[in-house]
N, C-alpha and C positions, 0 to 999 in steps of 0.2 A: 341463674338459667332456669327454666322450668324442665321438668323431667320429659315432657312430650317434645319438647325442641331438643333435648339432648338425644333421646330416640330418633329424632327426625336426621339430625347431622351425623350420627352414627351410622345410621343406614347408607346414607349419602356417601360416607368416607368408604363404608364397605363395598358399596358398588364401583366407586371409582378405582378402589386398589385391585379389585378382582378382575382377572383377565379372562378372555373368552374361552379358554380351554383349562380344565382342571385335574392335574395327573396326581396331586400331592395326596397322601393317605391321610385319614382323620383320626387324629391321636385322643378324642375325648371320647369316653364311654357312654356319655349323656346327650351325644347329638348322633341320633340314627341316620344310615345313609340316605333315607326317604324325607327327611326333615328339609324343608323349604330353604334353609339357610345351611344346608350341609357343604355346598360346594364353596360359597363363601367364606366360612369359617376353614375349611380346610387350605383355603390358598390364603387367608391372612396369616393362618399358623405356620405355613411354610415359607413365606416371606417374613417372618418375626415380628409381624405387628401386634399379635397376641398371643399370650403363653398359656392361658389359663390358670387354673389353681392347683397349688402343691399335690393334692389327691388325684390329680388327673381328671377333674372335671372342667366343663365349661360353664356351669351353671347360667346358661342364657337367660331364663327366667326371673334372676336375682336382679333386683335394683344395682344399678351401677353408682358408685361414688365418684364425685369430681375428681379426687386423686386417681382413682383407676381410669377414668375417662382421660386423664392428663397423661397417663403413661401410654395410651394408646396414640394420644394426638404426637409426643414426643418422639415415639418410632416412626411415624408416619412423616413428620417432619424431617428426620434424618435421612428416609428412603428419598423424600422429594428433593433434598439438598445433595444428595449423592452424586458426583460429577459420572456423566456417561448414562445417567438413568433416563430415559425418556419419559417424561409426565406430561399430561394435557395441561393447558391452562385453566381448564375446569377444574381439574383436581388440585391445583395449586392456589387455586382460590378457595376452593374448599378447606384445606389445610391451613391456610392464611386465616380464614373467618375462625376456625376452632382454635387455633394459636392466640387471637386474641382474646377469645373467650375466658381460655384457661390460663391464661398468661401469670397470674398469681400462683395457682398450682406447681405449673412448669417451672417458674423461679425457684418454688420450694423443693424441686426435684432436682434442680442442678442445670437446667437448659435456659441458657441465656438467648431469648428470645430476638432481642435486638440484633445480637452479635450473628445470629443465624441468617437473620434478613438481609445485615449488611454483607453476606456472604454470597446471597442469591445472586446469579447472574441476570444482569441488568440490561441485557442485550439479547433478544429472540431473532433467530435466523430462520428462515423459509425460502423457497424459492423450487426450481425445477431445473432439469435437463431436458431439451427437447429436439428432437428432429422433424424437419418440416421439409416436404415436398409441394413444389406448386408447378401447375402447368396451364399455359394459356393458348387458346387458338383462335386468330381471326382470318377466316378465310384462308388464304395460303402462307399465313404468317404464324410459326410455332416458336414458343420460348418455354424455357422451363428453367427450374431454380431447386436447388439442395442447399439445406445448411443445416448447422447444428448449432444451439444457443443454449446458453448457460445464465440462467437468472436467479441473483442472490437479492432477497429484501429483508435486511434486518430493521427490527423495531428496537428502538431505545428508549427506556421509561426516564422522563424528565421528574415529574412528580406525581402527585395523584391526579393532577387536571390533565397534564401535556405530557405528550409521547411525540418522539422524532422518529422519521421513517426515512428510508432510501431505498432505489431500487439500481441495482449494478446489472449490466448484461455483457456477455462475451459472444461474439458470434463469430462462425468460421463456415467458409464456403467448402461444403461437402463435395464438390466436384475435384477438389484439388487434394492433393497429399501431404500437403503442408500448410502453415499457416503464415500468410502475406502479412507483411507489417506496413503496406502502402494500401490500407483500406480506404476506402470512401464510405463514411458511414452514412449519412444523408436518408436516415430511416431505414434502411435496408443492408445488404451487406455484398460488397463487392472485395472480397477477402476477409480479414478479420480485424476487429477492432473491440476495445473494450472501452465502456463508457458508464459514468454514471448519468443515468437520464431522469432520474426523479430524486428530488430531496425536499422534504417537508416537514413540517409539525402540525398535529391537530389535538386540540382539546375542548373543553368544555366552558363556555362563559354562560351560566345560567342554563337555560334549556338549550341554547343553541350549540352547535359542533361547528368549529373553526378550523379550517385548512389554510396555512400560507406556506408558500415556496413553490415549487414546480411538483405538480401532482395530476394525476388523472381526473379528468372530471367527466362524469355521467350524465346524459339528458334523461330524466326518468319521463319527463313529459313526452312521449314517443318512444320510450324504450330505448333511447341510443340510437335511432334513425339519423337524427342530425348532430349528435355530438357524442363521442366515447374516445377521448384523446386527451393529450398532456397539454395543461396551459400553465403558464408560469404568473402567479398573481395569487388571490385570495378566493376562499368560497365559504358561504354561511347557510347552514340547514338548520331550521327552525319548525320543530313540531308543533303542531296548534289544533284543536278542535278533535282531539282524540286520535283519530286516524289520517289527519292532514298534514301536508309538509311542505316548505316552501325553501329552494334554495336559490342563492343568487352567487354568481360568479363575476370576476373581473380580472384582465391581465393581458399577457401577450400570448398569440397562439401562432406557429409556424407550420408551413404547409411545407414538405421535402416530397422528394419521389419515394415512393412508398416501397420499390423492389429496385434498388439500381443493381442492373445484372450485367456490369460489363463482360463478364467471361460466360455469360448464359450462350449456349447454342441455340441457332436460328435454323429451323429447316424450311423447305418448300411442302407443299401439300402432298408430293410424292415421298416425302421421309429423306429426302438429299440434303446434307448440311450445306448451307449456304453462307454461313460466316457465324463470325461472334456479335452477338446485340451491342450496339455501341449507346444504346439510348435506355431507356427504362422499360421494365417489363410492363409496367400498367400505365403509363404515361406521367407527366410530369405537371401537375397542377399549379406548382409554384412559377413557372414561365409565365411573364406577363402579370404575375399578382403581387407587386412592390417585393420581391426577392422571397417571397414566402411568409415575411412577418407582418402579422395583425395585431391591432389591437382587439380585445375580444371582450364582448359583455355576453350573458348569458344568464336565463332565469329558469325556474321549472315549479310547477305547484302539482302535487298529486295526491292520490287518496289510495289507500291500501287497507284491506279488512277482507278475511276470511279468503273467499275464492276469487274475488274482485280487485283489480287495481287499475286505474285510468288517471291520465294527467294532461296537461299542455305544457308547452315550452317556447322560448323565443330566442334566438341567438343572433349576434350582430359581429360583424368583422370589417374593420376598416383599415385600410394601409397605412403603415407607419412613415412611408416615404413617397414622395409624387410619382404618380406612373400613368402618363398620360399616352391615349391609344385614338387614332381616328375611326369614328364608327359614324353610323348613319344619322345619330342624333349629336354629331359634334364629338369634341374632345371627352374620353373617358378617364375620369380622375379617381382613382379608389379611395382616396382619403376623404372626399366629401359625402355627407349624410345621404346623397341622392344616390350615388353609386357605390354606397357600402353593400356588402353581401346580410341580406336580411333572412332569417329563416324561421318560420312558424312552424310548430309541430304538435301533435296529439296523439296518443296512443291508448289503448286497452288491451287488459289482460283477463283472461277468465278460466279457471280450472275447474272443467266439468266433473272430473274426479281425479283420484292420484293418478291415472295412467293417461286421461288424456287433457288438454290444455290450448286455448286457441289465443293468438297475439294478433293484433291489427294495428297499424302504424301508420302516420300520413306526415307529410312536409311539404310545404310550398316555400319556394327561393324566390326573390325578385330577378333572377338572373335573365328571363325572359323580357326585363323591361329595359334593358341598357347591353352593349356589345359586351360579348365574353370574349376576352383574348385568347387564342389559340396555344398550345403548350407547343414545346420543342422548336421555339424560336422562328415559325413561320411567318411570322409578322400579320396572320390572317386575324379576323374578328367572326364572331357568328352571333347572331340575334338570339338563336336557339329558343324560339318560344315553348318547344316542345320539354325544355328542361325545368319548367317551372315546378312540377309535380313529382313527389316521389311517395312510394307506399310498399308496404310489406304485410302481407297475409300469411299467416303460419301457423299449421296445426302440429303440436307436437304429441308422441306417443311413447311414454315408458313402458316397454314392454315386460322388462324386469326389474331388477335392483342393479343391475349390471349394464343393461343393453337399453339405450333410448334411440328413437328415430325423429325425424321433422321433414316436412315438405312444406316450401313456400313459394309463392308468386311474387315478385319482387320488380319493381320499378325505380330505380336509382337513377338521380339525375346529377350532373356535377354543374357547379359546385354545391348543391342543395345536400349531397350526403358524404361529401369529402372526408369528413372526420367522423362518419358512421361507425359503427361497432361489427359489421359485417365483415368478415377476412375476404370474401370475393367481391367486394366493390370495386369495381375497375378502375375507377380513378382516371378516366380518361375522358377528353371534352364531348365524346358521344354520348355517355351515359348508358344505362342499359338496361334492359327488361328481360324476363323470362323466368324459368322454374330453377329452384334452389331445391336439392334433397340432401340430406346428411344424416350422419350416426355419430354417436358417443357412446364408446365401450370401456366400461373400467374394468380391465382383466385382472387386477390385483390392486391391493390396498396401495394407493397412491401410484399406479400405473394405470394409464388411460390412451386411448386412442381417439381422434377427432378425424371426420373425413367429410367432404363437402363437393358437390358437383353443381355446376351451374351451365345451363344450356338456354341460349336465348338471341337477342339481337342488340346492336348498338341502337340508340334512340335516334340517333341524328342521319342514320343511313341504312341501308338494308344488309350490311356486314353480319354474317352470323359469328356468334361469339361462345366459346366453349371454355369452361375454367375447371380445375381442379385443384383441391386444396386437401392435404393430408398430414398428419402429425403425432407422433408417440411422445407421451409425456411421463417423466418419472420425478415426482414430486417429493418435496421434504418440508 
């Protein structure tokens, strides 16, 4: 190993081990308080990573031998592998790289690298605890929901190429003081339910990244306006041409009521309680759509470099069981190619500066070319030619490191955006258009708040629509 590389890796180790505040006193007479490395040397000494020389000096200008470097690496390895000590993945990767380089010296020092690696925890956990509130007003109908969610997302290393993942959730109705065991999950919370809703493996095959199982799939060609939801199947992403990527996915997709609110309070325009909601807060697009289960095909091509990113995408949904409905053009069968739901999308992002960014997305669905079954078992159909087009024009402003704002004008059709990325997509047959404003606030490390407010109209009638969504997140 060259001296220059040793210096670079040592510097990276120092930076990775140093914390944001330094209260330790400097024990070395040859490291003055105004030296650029004073804080890092003090912190590493306080943590026992470096000891200096017997005469009480640090000798920072003296060349380091490989055995001296190996001693530092050994101490860093002990810190990384100490139970209960939080260490970032970047720091662990750096220590592993140093351990591989100085393996022989470490062995002579009595450090068994292979044994230490075998003892390292192979499962990494992350997740969050979240409180959510949602309110929807359509003319005289008012619905609200409160819930608390716990999400756990373990990652399990299989080998150098493959990693297994899972996502587990536990949801509670925050309007009640106890946990119900008779919950109807259906994508929302009517009481309490625990589920493992995703489980997949991903890995590298050449330049391609492969996902297999049940996982979240994002449509980069349109920035999620047509797809940001869970599928069961396979997905392959391949980079090419330097800054281009192509992504193909196939499998099964299910539509469910997004917010089942059997216990939600319904009020009239004067604020008087008129009963409990018996349906769903945001409509049920699965009714009339082959019980909500579809065969899914999707693909995106996108480009990303510096301030620009743009791409195009295509998705197709076909029912897995026959569903026939009488429409103006005869029977509707969602299994055949003519009546499959087909969505084309495109999107572009431009970052004017660190503070300002613009996003423009567009999608077109073939829903206007055949009858669309209504939800909630009404037996009615709608040709809905105004449901073909969807778009999102959004301006983001990062006011500070902790606070960001955005404003957008959206036109979201159904089913053209039924699996989109927006929290306040109404998921009803009417679709929606109007203004969306929101804010993201990072109060502390791993503590954040997101709020959004939508005001506009349904696409198929003149009903006014107002929706509010807010959450408080504690991530780990």
